[in-house]
Steps between C-alpha positions, in 0.01 A plus 500: 500500500452251216778275374511695169559832679756349734691346205500829312622691802761245579627517136515888524689483831745221395559581133347813349570774749869395564546485118349847464723637774808350350407621147434852628826515702702375202336724239501802730874469571583447130303800391587722793140546632442670830376346833631149431534423871164645591307315223685173554458527878122560452464201275692283740290624798172432315620150403601424862156616622317291249712202597413548858124505416534190291685324782232588757233383257688174440552433872125557571385286210316187596325323219152374568510124555357263244392258770599326819764224551367285781774313692440231767784548750477139617498303169660772280218445252412808291235613256425826324159658487511759206281810503635613165369316197747231380501651152617840645773333702630315193490824287696689776770228533524556878284442802499658845360295790433585860623214731264376761551231764219258479547213757142354437548413136 
């Protein structure tokens, strides 16, 4: 799942669907519509299911590293070896590194 799709689904689960459910429940009770409980319950159940899928996706998400942070355990010296172009890292504003013990550096 791309970040864009994830963010859209997250917005739907956290903002849009609860707002639609609240709006329907309020309007339906004001206008005397039928099946208020059934429709509201269905909206809530769908929102809960979508939230569970988003939570699973978020828990499994591991961004691809932009490089390796080499750490010498004896001297505590470190250096980073990037695999992502520096310009891309600067444009993203964040960087993910895999940490690797390197006693021979």
